[in-house]
DRENBA-140096 format. One line per field, with one value per residue: residue number from 1; residue in one letter; x, y, z of N, C-alpha, C in turn. Coordinates in steps of 0.05 Angstrom, whole numbers, always signed. Layout:
N
n c(NUM, ...)
res c(a, ...)
n.east c(X, ...)
n.north c(Y, ...)
n.up c(Z, ...)
ca.east c(X, ...)
ca.north c(Y, ...)
ca.up c(Z, ...)
c.east c(X, ...)
c.north c(Y, ...)
c.up c(Z, ...)
This chain:
341
n c(1, 2, 3, 4, 5, 6, 7, 8, 9, 10, 11, 12, 13, 14, 15, 16, 17, 18, 19, 20, 21, 22, 23, 24, 25, 26, 27, 28, 29, 30, 31, 32, 33, 34, 35, 36, 37, 38, 39, 40, 41, 42, 43, 44, 45, 46, 47, 48, 49, 50, 51, 52, 53, 54, 55, 56, 57, 58, 59, 60, 61, 62, 63, 64, 65, 66, 67, 68, 69, 70, 71, 72, 73, 74, 75, 76, 77, 78, 79, 80, 81, 82, 83, 84, 85, 86, 87, 88, 89, 90, 91, 92, 93, 94, 95, 96, 97, 98, 99, 100, 101, 102, 103, 104, 105, 106, 107, 108, 109, 110, 111, 112, 113, 114, 115, 116, 117, 118, 119, 120, 121, 122, 123, 124, 125, 126, 127, 128, 129, 130, 131, 132, 133, 134, 135, 136, 137, 138, 139, 140, 141, 142, 143, 144, 145, 146, 147, 148, 149, 150, 151, 152, 153, 154, 155, 156, 157, 158, 159, 160, 161, 162, 163, 164, 165, 166, 167, 168, 169, 170, 171, 172, 173, 174, 175, 176, 177, 178, 179, 180, 181, 182, 183, 184, 185, 186, 187, 188, 189, 190, 191, 192, 193, 194, 195, 196, 197, 198, 199, 200, 201, 202, 203, 204, 205, 206, 207, 208, 209, 210, 211, 212, 213, 214, 215, 216, 217, 218, 219, 220, 221, 222, 223, 224, 225, 226, 227, 228, 229, 230, 231, 232, 233, 234, 235, 236, 237, 238, 239, 240, 241, 242, 243, 244, 245, 246, 247, 248, 249, 250, 251, 252, 253, 254, 255, 256, 257, 258, 259, 260, 261, 262, 263, 264, 265, 266, 267, 268, 269, 270, 271, 272, 273, 274, 275, 276, 277, 278, 279, 280, 281, 282, 283, 284, 285, 286, 287, 288, 289, 290, 291, 292, 293, 294, 295, 296, 297, 298, 299, 300, 301, 302, 303, 304, 305, 306, 307, 308, 309, 310, 311, 312, 313, 314, 315, 316, 317, 318, 319, 320, 321, 322, 323, 324, 325, 326, 327, 328, 329, 330, 331, 332, 333, 334, 335, 336, 337, 338, 339, 340, 341)
res c(x, x, x, x, x, x, x, x, x, x, x, x, x, x, x, x, x, x, x, x, x, x, x, x, x, x, x, x, x, x, x, x, x, x, x, x, x, x, x, x, x, x, x, x, x, x, x, x, x, x, x, x, x, x, x, x, x, x, x, x, x, x, x, x, x, x, x, x, x, x, x, x, x, x, x, x, x, x, x, x, x, x, x, x, x, x, x, x, x, x, x, x, x, x, x, x, x, x, x, x, x, x, x, x, x, x, x, x, x, x, x, x, x, x, x, x, x, x, x, x, x, x, x, x, x, x, x, x, x, x, x, x, x, x, x, x, x, x, x, x, x, x, x, x, x, x, x, x, x, x, x, x, x, x, x, x, x, x, x, x, x, x, x, x, x, x, x, x, x, x, x, x, x, x, x, x, x, x, x, x, x, x, x, x, x, x, x, x, x, x, x, x, x, x, x, x, x, x, x, x, x, x, x, x, x, x, x, x, x, x, x, x, x, x, x, x, x, x, x, x, x, x, x, x, x, x, x, x, x, x, x, x, x, x, x, x, x, x, x, x, x, x, x, x, x, x, x, x, x, x, x, x, x, x, x, x, x, x, x, x, x, x, x, x, x, x, x, x, x, x, x, x, x, x, x, x, x, x, x, x, x, x, x, x, x, x, x, x, x, x, x, x, x, x, x, x, x, x, x, x, x, x, x, x, x, x, x, x, x, x, x, x, x, x, x, x, x, x, x, x, x, x, x, x, x, x, x, x, x, x, x, x, x, x, x, x, x, x, x, x, x)
n.east c(+18, +6, +51, +60, +91, +91, +59, -1, -59, -95, -122, -155, -170, -196, -180, -172, -119, -82, -70, -99, -66, -82, -49, -32, +31, +63, +119, +131, +103, +126, +170, +152, +128, +171, +206, +171, +160, +216, +224, +186, +125, +126, +172, +150, +124, +83, +29, +5, -49, -106, -137, -170, -129, -79, -84, -80, -32, -8, -21, +5, +55, +69, +107, +148, +183, +231, +264, +329, +344, +316, +338, +379, +375, +357, +403, +432, +468, +441, +364, +319, +275, +207, +199, +229, +211, +200, +239, +222, +205, +252, +258, +266, +210, +207, +214, +286, +295, +324, +361, +333, +349, +403, +414, +395, +376, +356, +334, +353, +383, +408, +444, +481, +454, +457, +464, +419, +377, +391, +381, +323, +312, +315, +290, +237, +240, +235, +199, +154, +125, +103, +59, +23, +17, -5, -60, -81, -101, -143, -167, -125, -144, -195, -185, -152, -190, -230, -200, -187, -241, -256, -214, -228, -289, -281, -260, -210, -164, -183, -191, -143, -117, -155, -128, -78, -85, -56, -34, -10, +20, +33, +28, -7, +13, -13, +15, -2, +6, -3, +15, +42, +36, +57, +83, +77, +105, +135, +163, +218, +245, +285, +282, +229, +191, +154, +118, +88, +101, +78, +83, +23, +10, -29, -62, -101, -163, -230, -249, -197, -186, -201, -208, -163, -211, -228, -254, -212, -218, -192, -173, -143, -107, -130, -96, -45, -46, -61, -11, +27, +11, +10, +69, +76, +59, +91, +139, +177, +194, +243, +281, +280, +289, +341, +391, +391, +362, +396, +442, +415, +411, +427, +389, +347, +365, +363, +329, +271, +290, +339, +378, +423, +420, +457, +486, +466, +416, +377, +347, +306, +287, +268, +229, +196, +174, +144, +115, +84, +58, +24, -12, -33, -70, -99, -125, -155, -184, -221, -241, -248, -228, -210, -180, -145, -114, -98, -64, -23, -3, +24, +57, +96, +124, +168, +184, +221, +214, +160, +107, +116, +122, +75, +29, +55, +35, -22, -36, -23, -63, -107, -111, -107, -154, -169, -130, -80, -53, -12, +38, +46, +57, +112, +152, +153, +149, +204, +231, +207, +233, +283, +293, +279, +289)
n.north c(-22, +47, +91, +60, +64, +113, +165, +146, +155, +216, +266, +325, +386, +449, +500, +563, +576, +536, +491, +417, +351, +283, +227, +158, +133, +93, +72, +91, +54, +7, +12, +10, -39, -79, -61, -72, -126, -138, -122, -146, -158, -172, -148, -98, -53, -18, -48, -55, -26, -70, -90, -105, -96, -103, -162, -182, -168, -205, -250, -255, -238, -278, -324, -309, -294, -300, -288, -270, -216, -194, -218, -199, -145, -155, -170, -121, -77, -37, -14, +26, +79, +83, +120, +114, +97, +141, +151, +131, +172, +195, +161, +134, +122, +73, -3, -30, +7, +68, +125, +190, +237, +270, +240, +260, +266, +244, +198, +140, +106, +53, +36, +42, +83, +61, +9, -2, +5, -32, -82, -73, -77, -127, -150, -132, -152, -208, -230, -209, -154, -118, -138, -140, -97, -67, -97, -76, -23, -3, +1, +29, +80, +89, +94, +146, +179, +178, +196, +246, +273, +265, +303, +352, +349, +368, +414, +434, +460, +502, +528, +539, +571, +617, +628, +643, +681, +689, +691, +634, +601, +549, +477, +428, +368, +298, +237, +171, +120, +58, +17, +31, +44, +76, +132, +196, +237, +299, +319, +336, +355, +384, +380, +380, +428, +485, +457, +427, +375, +305, +252, +212, +163, +101, +103, +95, +62, +45, -2, -31, -77, -115, -173, -173, -158, -108, -59, -2, +56, +119, +162, +220, +250, +306, +343, +335, +347, +401, +423, +405, +441, +483, +499, +514, +566, +597, +592, +622, +659, +650, +646, +698, +727, +712, +728, +762, +718, +681, +701, +697, +646, +605, +606, +576, +526, +499, +444, +437, +403, +412, +393, +409, +421, +404, +458, +465, +446, +492, +520, +490, +471, +529, +532, +492, +503, +551, +531, +501, +526, +557, +514, +495, +543, +547, +497, +508, +548, +521, +475, +487, +519, +487, +446, +476, +484, +441, +422, +465, +454, +400, +408, +447, +414, +392, +445, +501, +553, +555, +569, +615, +637, +627, +658, +709, +706, +699, +743, +784, +766, +777, +831, +858, +840, +844, +834, +838, +797, +742, +752, +801, +807, +791, +838, +846, +793, +783, +812, +801, +748, +767, +788, +748, +718)
n.up c(+1, -21, +15, +63, +106, +118, +161, +177, +192, +191, +221, +223, +249, +252, +287, +315, +332, +314, +270, +286, +292, +300, +304, +285, +282, +231, +236, +290, +320, +302, +322, +378, +388, +379, +432, +462, +459, +471, +522, +556, +593, +643, +664, +677, +718, +714, +677, +600, +579, +584, +514, +457, +421, +444, +458, +405, +396, +434, +414, +362, +360, +393, +377, +364, +403, +424, +389, +363, +355, +400, +441, +436, +457, +510, +539, +543, +577, +598, +592, +554, +565, +551, +518, +480, +433, +398, +366, +317, +289, +270, +229, +159, +111, +93, +98, +92, +155, +154, +184, +168, +172, +214, +277, +343, +385, +456, +467, +461, +501, +517, +468, +410, +364, +312, +321, +341, +301, +264, +290, +299, +243, +232, +265, +249, +202, +205, +230, +211, +214, +184, +169, +211, +224, +179, +182, +224, +211, +213, +255, +284, +252, +276, +328, +332, +309, +354, +395, +374, +373, +427, +445, +420, +438, +492, +494, +509, +489, +462, +510, +524, +485, +493, +547, +537, +491, +451, +374, +328, +285, +289, +282, +311, +335, +350, +373, +382, +425, +433, +463, +505, +575, +609, +606, +569, +526, +506, +441, +409, +354, +309, +255, +243, +224, +249, +281, +340, +377, +412, +445, +464, +516, +522, +573, +604, +627, +620, +654, +684, +702, +664, +617, +558, +519, +501, +463, +436, +473, +472, +509, +514, +568, +595, +621, +605, +551, +551, +571, +536, +491, +513, +519, +466, +468, +503, +483, +460, +500, +535, +493, +470, +511, +527, +549, +591, +625, +622, +654, +706, +715, +754, +797, +780, +783, +827, +857, +902, +943, +952, +919, +866, +802, +737, +694, +647, +648, +661, +628, +610, +661, +675, +636, +637, +695, +683, +645, +675, +718, +686, +658, +710, +720, +679, +685, +731, +715, +683, +710, +762, +830, +863, +835, +809, +860, +871, +834, +840, +897, +885, +834, +864, +895, +863, +836, +861, +859, +846, +872, +882, +829, +813, +842, +825, +775, +776, +804, +764, +724, +742, +758, +707, +678, +622, +585, +531, +505, +524, +532, +534, +587, +589, +603, +654, +684, +674, +704, +752, +758, +763, +806, +848, +907)
ca.east c(+2, +29, +58, +44, +104, +91, +40, -26, -86, -92, -146, -155, -193, -188, -179, -161, -94, -57, -79, -92, -72, -76, -41, -17, +53, +75, +150, +132, +90, +142, +191, +139, +126, +200, +208, +144, +172, +240, +224, +165, +111, +138, +190, +138, +112, +53, +25, -3, -80, -122, -155, -168, -101, -56, -91, -78, -3, +2, -24, +11, +86, +86, +122, +178, +186, +256, +282, +358, +350, +302, +353, +404, +365, +353, +425, +447, +470, +414, +346, +313, +247, +181, +195, +248, +193, +194, +258, +208, +201, +273, +270, +260, +184, +201, +243, +297, +295, +347, +363, +331, +368, +423, +398, +408, +361, +370, +317, +369, +414, +420, +462, +491, +431, +466, +457, +388, +359, +398, +366, +299, +311, +323, +262, +215, +230, +233, +170, +132, +112, +92, +33, +2, +10, -29, -77, -94, -106, -173, -166, -112, -157, -218, -175, -150, -209, -238, -183, -188, -262, -249, -205, -250, -311, -268, -253, -181, -150, -200, -195, -116, -116, -169, -114, -57, -94, -32, -42, +7, +9, +46, +12, -4, +12, -10, +25, -15, +27, -19, +28, +55, +24, +75, +86, +74, +133, +150, +182, +231, +261, +291, +275, +201, +186, +130, +98, +92, +93, +84, +64, +15, +8, -56, -58, -130, -183, -256, -249, -167, -183, -212, -186, -164, -233, -241, -243, -192, -226, -173, -183, -120, -103, -126, -72, -24, -54, -58, +13, +47, -8, +22, +98, +72, +55, +112, +173, +191, +206, +269, +299, +274, +300, +360, +418, +381, +355, +425, +447, +405, +401, +428, +362, +331, +376, +366, +307, +266, +299, +365, +393, +426, +417, +473, +480, +452, +387, +364, +326, +286, +277, +248, +211, +178, +157, +126, +91, +65, +40, +5, -26, -52, -85, -120, -146, -170, -207, -239, -244, -252, -202, -195, -165, -114, -101, -83, -34, -4, +16, +30, +79, +113, +144, +185, +204, +224, +195, +131, +88, +123, +109, +42, +21, +59, +18, -48, -41, -22, -81, -134, -98, -110, -172, -179, -105, -86, -37, +0, +63, +54, +73, +137, +172, +146, +162, +234, +238, +196, +254, +311, +290, +277, +319)
ca.north c(+4, +66, +108, +43, +68, +138, +171, +131, +168, +242, +276, +355, +405, +479, +516, +593, +585, +513, +462, +394, +328, +255, +210, +130, +127, +58, +72, +97, +28, -7, +14, +2, -67, -84, -46, -85, -153, -145, -122, -163, -139, -181, -122, -69, -36, -15, -63, -41, -25, -83, -78, -127, -94, -115, -188, -186, -165, -225, -275, -251, -245, -302, -342, -293, -283, -310, -279, -257, -183, -187, -228, -177, -121, -157, -181, -105, -66, -18, -12, +53, +89, +76, +149, +105, +92, +165, +152, +120, +197, +202, +140, +127, +112, +41, -16, -22, +33, +84, +148, +208, +259, +263, +229, +284, +256, +227, +169, +116, +106, +24, +26, +61, +85, +48, -20, -9, +6, -56, -105, -69, -79, -153, -166, -126, -174, -236, -238, -193, -134, -98, -155, -139, -65, -65, -108, -59, +2, +3, +0, +57, +99, +95, +99, +168, +195, +180, +210, +277, +278, +277, +331, +374, +361, +377, +444, +443, +471, +531, +541, +543, +590, +632, +631, +660, +700, +693, +676, +618, +586, +521, +453, +417, +342, +279, +211, +147, +98, +39, -7, +40, +51, +87, +151, +211, +258, +311, +313, +364, +342, +408, +382, +384, +454, +501, +443, +419, +346, +300, +224, +201, +133, +94, +107, +90, +38, +41, -24, -37, -100, -139, -182, -163, -160, -85, -39, +21, +80, +125, +193, +235, +260, +340, +364, +326, +357, +431, +424, +405, +461, +512, +504, +535, +596, +607, +580, +649, +667, +645, +656, +731, +747, +693, +741, +764, +700, +668, +713, +688, +615, +593, +614, +558, +500, +486, +435, +442, +384, +421, +388, +429, +407, +414, +485, +460, +446, +515, +530, +469, +479, +543, +531, +475, +515, +570, +520, +482, +550, +565, +492, +504, +569, +541, +476, +520, +559, +496, +456, +496, +529, +465, +431, +488, +484, +409, +428, +480, +436, +372, +420, +463, +393, +394, +472, +514, +580, +555, +579, +647, +643, +625, +684, +730, +706, +704, +776, +802, +756, +789, +858, +861, +820, +849, +835, +828, +770, +731, +760, +822, +801, +789, +850, +847, +772, +785, +830, +780, +727, +771, +794, +719, +707)
ca.up c(+2, -20, +41, +83, +127, +124, +179, +176, +198, +196, +229, +228, +266, +246, +308, +302, +331, +303, +263, +304, +280, +315, +282, +290, +261, +229, +247, +320, +326, +299, +349, +401, +381, +387, +454, +488, +458, +484, +557, +565, +611, +672, +677, +677, +740, +701, +650, +581, +587, +568, +494, +439, +403, +465, +455, +379, +399, +445, +394, +335, +363, +421, +368, +359, +433, +431, +365, +366, +361, +423, +457, +441, +468, +538, +545, +546, +598, +602, +577, +547, +570, +528, +496, +452, +406, +386, +343, +293, +272, +256, +203, +136, +114, +83, +105, +116, +166, +167, +189, +152, +182, +234, +300, +364, +415, +475, +467, +457, +516, +512, +449, +392, +348, +286, +323, +351, +276, +256, +307, +291, +217, +234, +282, +229, +172, +208, +245, +186, +234, +174, +162, +240, +224, +165, +195, +245, +197, +213, +284, +292, +244, +292, +355, +324, +305, +371, +408, +371, +373, +451, +454, +411, +456, +514, +487, +530, +465, +463, +540, +525, +470, +507, +568, +524, +476, +421, +359, +324, +258, +293, +281, +336, +326, +375, +366, +398, +433, +445, +479, +525, +592, +623, +604, +550, +524, +483, +414, +404, +329, +292, +227, +239, +224, +250, +299, +362, +373, +434, +443, +485, +524, +532, +606, +622, +614, +641, +671, +687, +707, +647, +605, +534, +502, +500, +444, +448, +475, +477, +525, +524, +592, +587, +636, +591, +520, +562, +583, +515, +480, +535, +506, +442, +476, +521, +474, +450, +525, +541, +466, +468, +540, +534, +557, +616, +634, +631, +672, +734, +719, +778, +809, +768, +776, +852, +869, +926, +967, +958, +899, +839, +777, +722, +689, +622, +650, +665, +605, +616, +684, +674, +609, +652, +716, +671, +632, +689, +722, +671, +665, +735, +713, +654, +693, +750, +704, +669, +729, +791, +848, +884, +819, +814, +885, +875, +814, +858, +912, +868, +826, +879, +901, +837, +829, +886, +864, +834, +887, +876, +802, +807, +850, +811, +746, +785, +809, +734, +706, +756, +753, +680, +669, +598, +574, +496, +505, +555, +520, +543, +616, +592, +609, +685, +685, +671, +733, +780, +760, +768, +843, +865, +928)
c.east c(+15, +31, +54, +65, +107, +62, +21, -46, -86, -115, -146, -178, -184, -198, -166, -127, -76, -83, -73, -92, -68, -65, -31, +6, +67, +102, +143, +119, +114, +160, +185, +141, +157, +208, +192, +155, +199, +245, +207, +150, +123, +160, +176, +120, +80, +50, +4, -37, -91, -141, -149, -143, -83, -68, -87, -47, +2, +4, -6, +41, +96, +102, +151, +187, +222, +277, +316, +358, +335, +315, +376, +400, +365, +379, +440, +447, +449, +393, +337, +284, +226, +186, +212, +237, +195, +222, +245, +207, +230, +283, +263, +233, +175, +221, +258, +298, +323, +346, +354, +342, +381, +404, +411, +396, +378, +349, +328, +387, +428, +441, +475, +462, +427, +452, +433, +379, +368, +383, +332, +293, +305, +295, +236, +213, +227, +209, +145, +115, +99, +57, +12, -2, -9, -56, -98, -96, -132, -181, -149, -129, -181, -203, -169, -168, -224, -222, -184, -212, -266, -239, -222, -274, -300, -264, -227, -172, -156, -193, -156, -107, -127, -145, -90, -63, -67, -42, -11, +4, +25, +26, +20, -9, +10, -6, +14, +4, +12, -9, +39, +31, +35, +73, +85, +98, +129, +164, +194, +249, +263, +281, +249, +193, +156, +114, +107, +88, +100, +68, +52, +7, -20, -55, -79, -149, -211, -259, -223, -169, -190, -197, -182, -185, -240, -234, -234, -212, -208, -173, -152, -131, -104, -101, -55, -24, -49, -25, +27, +35, +9, +51, +96, +78, +74, +139, +187, +202, +231, +286, +299, +292, +330, +377, +412, +377, +385, +439, +442, +396, +406, +401, +341, +341, +372, +337, +293, +277, +331, +382, +390, +435, +442, +469, +466, +422, +372, +343, +307, +279, +257, +223, +184, +163, +146, +104, +69, +42, +10, -20, -47, -68, -108, -139, -164, -194, -227, -249, -253, -224, -189, -172, -135, -96, -80, -53, -20, +18, +32, +57, +99, +127, +166, +203, +200, +220, +170, +112, +88, +114, +83, +28, +33, +37, -10, -50, -38, -48, -108, -128, -108, -129, -172, -150, -104, -75, -17, +27, +70, +57, +98, +161, +170, +154, +190, +244, +231, +223, +281, +310, +282, +297, +317)
c.north c(+27, +86, +87, +46, +100, +139, +162, +152, +200, +255, +308, +369, +433, +493, +545, +590, +557, +502, +431, +371, +303, +234, +181, +131, +99, +62, +76, +64, +6, -13, -1, -24, -87, -81, -71, -113, -161, -143, -133, -149, -151, -163, -104, -73, -33, -27, -49, -39, -48, -69, -101, -119, -105, -152, -193, -186, -188, -242, -273, -250, -262, -317, -331, -286, -283, -301, -267, -232, -175, -195, -209, -152, -129, -166, -144, -88, -47, -17, +13, +51, +83, +100, +142, +99, +118, +164, +144, +154, +207, +183, +147, +118, +82, +27, -23, +3, +43, +108, +171, +237, +254, +262, +254, +281, +246, +203, +145, +122, +75, +19, +53, +68, +63, +16, -23, -7, -24, -80, -98, -77, -120, -164, -156, -148, -201, -241, -219, -175, -119, -109, -148, -111, -54, -76, -100, -30, +12, +15, +36, +85, +106, +109, +135, +187, +192, +197, +242, +290, +286, +301, +353, +379, +373, +401, +457, +461, +502, +538, +550, +566, +615, +646, +656, +686, +705, +673, +656, +603, +555, +502, +437, +386, +317, +253, +191, +126, +79, +16, +1, +51, +59, +121, +172, +228, +273, +305, +331, +352, +367, +406, +381, +408, +464, +475, +436, +392, +330, +268, +218, +172, +128, +88, +98, +76, +45, +21, -36, -60, -124, -147, -166, -164, -129, -68, -15, +45, +102, +160, +201, +246, +297, +355, +357, +348, +395, +433, +427, +431, +486, +518, +521, +560, +609, +601, +600, +662, +669, +656, +689, +747, +726, +700, +744, +742, +678, +675, +709, +656, +599, +589, +583, +525, +482, +479, +441, +422, +387, +407, +403, +414, +420, +446, +484, +453, +467, +525, +513, +470, +505, +543, +511, +491, +535, +555, +503, +500, +557, +540, +495, +523, +551, +515, +486, +534, +543, +482, +468, +501, +505, +444, +451, +489, +458, +410, +445, +468, +410, +385, +433, +433, +389, +421, +484, +541, +576, +565, +610, +656, +648, +652, +708, +732, +706, +733, +791, +795, +775, +820, +868, +844, +819, +852, +828, +804, +770, +739, +783, +829, +798, +802, +854, +817, +770, +795, +814, +759, +738, +782, +773, +714, +677)
c.up c(-4, +8, +65, +108, +138, +147, +167, +170, +202, +194, +240, +239, +257, +271, +299, +307, +322, +288, +280, +290, +305, +296, +301, +268, +257, +240, +275, +331, +320, +317, +371, +407, +388, +408, +471, +485, +477, +514, +568, +591, +642, +684, +682, +709, +737, +680, +632, +587, +565, +544, +478, +418, +424, +461, +427, +382, +408, +422, +371, +340, +386, +408, +362, +389, +441, +407, +372, +374, +390, +443, +469, +457, +505, +542, +545, +571, +617, +585, +574, +562, +551, +509, +475, +432, +388, +364, +320, +279, +253, +224, +177, +139, +114, +91, +86, +119, +165, +171, +168, +148, +205, +263, +333, +387, +437, +480, +476, +475, +521, +496, +431, +371, +323, +295, +330, +326, +264, +260, +297, +261, +223, +245, +252, +205, +183, +217, +231, +209, +215, +164, +187, +238, +205, +167, +211, +235, +206, +239, +292, +277, +264, +319, +350, +320, +336, +396, +401, +373, +413, +458, +441, +426, +481, +515, +507, +512, +468, +493, +539, +508, +484, +527, +560, +509, +458, +401, +347, +301, +261, +287, +308, +331, +349, +369, +385, +398, +449, +461, +500, +550, +612, +623, +580, +550, +503, +466, +412, +381, +313, +268, +220, +238, +235, +269, +326, +368, +403, +430, +470, +488, +528, +563, +616, +607, +636, +660, +668, +691, +684, +632, +574, +517, +495, +475, +452, +449, +484, +481, +529, +553, +585, +591, +616, +564, +533, +564, +554, +495, +490, +522, +481, +445, +489, +511, +460, +474, +536, +516, +463, +489, +546, +554, +591, +633, +645, +652, +708, +732, +739, +795, +801, +770, +813, +854, +896, +951, +969, +936, +880, +820, +754, +707, +667, +626, +657, +652, +610, +634, +686, +650, +631, +670, +701, +659, +656, +709, +710, +666, +690, +732, +691, +671, +720, +738, +692, +688, +764, +802, +851, +860, +814, +835, +883, +857, +829, +880, +904, +851, +844, +888, +886, +833, +854, +886, +851, +847, +887, +851, +799, +825, +838, +784, +754, +790, +779, +718, +720, +757, +730, +665, +636, +571, +540, +495, +528, +552, +536, +576, +617, +607, +644, +697, +688, +702, +749, +781, +768, +803, +857, +886, +923)
């Protein structure tokens, strides 16, 4: 089938701030299958969510559980996190997979990227992974459509735009990871221009104790969607104020428990703290003050100045209810950060 290894199913909704897509990517799915088979569920504290897809996966790949490439991975000194499937976006669309542009991520820690791809290719060919993926195209389509519809009906993206009041032409892309019930992750690949990408794990089920007979009802975690979308709107804060922020970077490196992070982490820490404060405000507006207070207490455990920043932004929003854009607060935000003790 034409473009079999390209992004399969793309569903678009026209929001005023961005084009939104929900996708199942065959390359991500191929890596996810390889990883899931290699590590086995017995090694996971959090098991994949039961579904008919998981049932099919178990039945189809059981004969290949001792494939040489899987044993190679199992014998490595360390394994990767579930976000390793993100490397699928670096790969060519067709087997045999190769890097389509230089790999500069940190998704693979277990081995050299070239070795990983070689063993992925061996497993993919010998175990006829393409047949399994092709068989489930209809399921991928239905899953992506359901997820997109859920996001649209929730209005979480509209609430996010309403908070920031900032226009952007960036595309917002969501990838679904059906075999991962562990974590979602944002994706930073510079070759993908004008888009914000992240991968969502299949984290929940209405009946988590059920057998693998359920159809997939992929309901994205709205706080995660808001979080990743918020990165779009504050992405220019650090870059446009880099010199002033770099001069006070040590303020962002100390954690509440006293641990001091390496210097190169300051941008990530500041960006995450700012985004998480904004997420708390958006969740509060949508779901009520109790939800906002929960976020404040939870997130302040990871960021030393979280409560101070939250109070600052709250005061600015309440004092300027008719603000034109969240970016209008940047000059005062810089001064606030510079004066942090």
